[in-house]
C-alpha positions, 0 to 999 in steps of 0.5 A, a space after each residue: 500500500 502506498 500513500 501520497 503524503 505523510 498525512 495520508 499515511 497517518 490517516 491510513 485510509 480513514 482507519 488511522 485512529 484505530 491503527 495508531 491506537 492499537 499500536 499505542 495500546 500494544 506499546 503500553 502493554 509491552 512497557 508494563 510487561 517490562 516495568 512490573 517485573 523490574 520494579 518487583 525485583 527492585 522492591 524485593 531486593 530492598 526488602 531483603 536488604 532491610 531484613 538482613 540489616 534488622 537481623 544483623 543489628 539484633 
């Protein structure tokens, strides 16, 4: 499929809103799938460090 201009490319034959919102939603889901485990690991390591400090101070 070829487009006459960049605006036509963005409009995607009047389906642009659907197409670009689908791409955007996909990127959001992928970002969440990356961020959640990273944040959970960081939180786990912080909690373990606190626990070890408490155990060493007793």
